[in-house]
C-alpha positions, -999 to 999 in steps of 0.1 A, spaced: -273 -121 587 -302 -125 560 -322 -143 586 -318 -111 613 -329 -90 581 -360 -110 574 -369 -110 614 -364 -74 613 -384 -65 581 -412 -92 596 -411 -68 630 -417 -38 608 -446 -56 592 -463 -63 624 -458 -30 636 -468 -7 609 -502 -31 610 -506 -21 643 -500 18 641 -529 18 613 -550 5 639 -541 26 669 -540 57 651 -577 53 647 -582 58 684 -602 93 691 -575 97 717 -547 120 708 -530 128 741 -530 89 750 -515 84 713 -487 106 717 -476 90 748 -480 58 731 -455 72 705 -430 86 730 -429 51 744 -421 37 710 -395 61 702 -376 53 734 -381 13 726 -367 20 693 -337 42 704 -328 13 730 -329 -16 700 -315 11 677 -345 2 655 -355 24 626 -373 15 595 -345 26 569 -324 -2 586 -338 -21 557 -323 -1 534 -289 7 546 -261 -14 568 -254 11 596 -264 22 633 -289 53 629 -278 60 666 -243 58 664 -237 76 630 -262 102 637 -242 106 672 -213 106 653 -223 135 629 -236 157 658 -208 149 683 -233 138 712 -234 106 731 -252 77 711 -270 67 744 -275 102 759 -308 121 760 -299 139 728 -303 108 710 -332 94 727 -348 125 718 -341 118 679 -361 85 679 -387 99 700 -391 128 674 -392 104 643 -417 83 664 -439 117 670 -436 128 633 -450 97 618 -477 98 640 -487 132 634 -504 130 601 -526 102 614 -535 120 646 -552 146 625 -580 121 613 -588 110 648 -590 142 670 -591 181 672 -558 183 695 -533 186 662 -561 204 643 -558 230 668 -520 230 664 -522 230 633 -542 265 631 -516 280 652 -487 270 629 -507 284 597 -510 317 614 -473 316 617 -465 310 583 -488 337 573 -468 359 599 -433 351 590 -441 348 549 -462 376 548 -439 394 521 -442 360 501 -453 370 468 -485 354 451 -477 329 425 -450 298 422 -425 293 448 -400 270 464 -399 263 499 -370 244 518 -370 224 547 -353 192 562 -365 156 576 -363 176 610 -388 174 638 -423 177 631 -417 186 593 -450 169 581 -467 198 604 -450 223 588 -459 213 554 -494 213 561 -492 247 576 -483 261 543 -519 257 531 -524 289 551 -506 310 517 -542 297 498 -522 281 465 -519 242 457 -488 230 479 -466 202 463 -442 182 477 -415 165 460 -405 131 478 -392 101 467 -403 65 457 -379 52 480 -414 43 501 -421 14 475 -386 -5 477 -390 -41 478 -370 -42 508 -396 -24 528 -429 -48 539 -464 -41 525 -477 -24 559 -449 0 556 -454 10 521 -495 12 529 -483 37 557 -469 62 534 -492 59 511 -521 66 539 -501 92 553 -495 111 519 -531 106 511 -545 119 544 -518 149 536 -533 154 504 -566 167 523 -546 199 534 -527 209 504 -554 232 487 -553 206 459 -516 199 457 -505 162 464 -471 144 472 -450 140 440 -418 113 434 -386 133 423 -378 100 403 -413 101 383 -426 137 384 -398 161 386 -407 176 351 -444 181 363 -434 194 398 -414 222 378 -443 226 356 -469 233 386 -444 257 398 -446 278 367 -482 275 370 -483 293 402 -481 261 429 -459 263 460 -432 235 458 -417 222 489 -384 205 490 -363 183 513 -328 202 514 -307 178 532 -305 150 506 -270 146 494 -262 147 458 -256 119 437 -222 121 413 -251 129 383 -272 155 404 -268 193 404 -255 205 436 -248 233 462 -233 234 493 -254 237 525 -242 234 562 -267 218 585 -265 217 618 -224 220 617 -221 194 588 -213 206 554 -224 186 524 -235 189 487 -268 188 487 -293 181 455 -300 219 440 -323 209 409 -355 229 423 -330 258 438 -315 262 407 -347 262 389 -360 288 410 -332 314 407 -332 307 370 -368 319 366 -364 343 397 -390 328 415 -392 335 452 -377 309 478 -380 303 514 -373 278 540 -390 265 570 -382 243 603 -407 228 625 -403 208 657 -419 203 692 -408 221 721 -399 204 757 -435 204 762 -449 188 733 -459 220 716 -450 224 676 -430 253 669 -426 266 634 -402 293 620 -397 304 582 -382 332 562 -379 338 527 -362 359 502 -375 377 467 -345 388 449 -312 372 441 -282 390 448 -257 366 457 -241 330 452 -274 310 457 -258 284 481 -255 318 503 -290 324 497 -301 293 511 -275 291 539 -288 326 550 -322 315 551 -318 285 574 -292 306 595 -323 333 603 -344 305 616 -315 286 634 -305 320 652 -339 318 670 -326 290 691 -361 269 690 -343 244 666 -317 219 682 -299 196 660 -312 166 681 -345 166 662 -325 162 627 -340 127 617 -314 117 592 -284 132 605 -269 98 603 -269 99 560 -244 126 568 -220 104 590 -193 98 559 -187 131 553 -159 153 568 -163 192 576 -160 210 544 -165 182 519 
């Protein structure tokens, strides 16, 4: 088992070195085809870099959570979506195709969040579809955008080229965030909240299960109810900051689709508010569970937990 893990780690080391090279090529349409092929291969091999951090089958557990066949089209789509999401930001540096797509998403954000007040606020999303492009589209709000991530990307269990991949990705993202950047929850949580008070936009991924020492709220995502981390939501509620949510994915033709919603006043339970935001987005019918990239992390939860 240990030798297999070392071999798997080696394959990711080689793969991400290759990705760093290939995403510098000025052919975004061809790159997209390559990353679709990569997603299919990873589906067949049940291969995801998070396998280096956990001991379960991403393909099987995702299928269990979303109640579909682990060898069906929905499962294949999940792996393709993950592959394309990793490609998105890198392709921004090499061609105009993604930049034009990003401009369209920025216009959509302005339409959806027209009533979003100036000053600080928190926008929630998920590890879903093309969520990175959705984050970059928030630059149209003309305020610094700070994203609360995790330093799991620096785990010693991950090979150096994969760690470098993420740091390069964050560096490229920062060029589009109006002076904002990616912050790590484990290191910069207080700084993140201070930036919100000073008028910045904060982005938090809402599909992270709360640990035993985390504040939490219940949220139903694609039919699965879980207690998710709630620090940013509680912080915004306490200071009466506006909150919103957004999802972004690619449709059948490969075009990015984004929808967002917001609220400015708190009148009910915070969990209900956050749930309503995501329901407004999902009721458009454009966002299938097949694009939920970390559904497998919810596999041990039963409905209502």
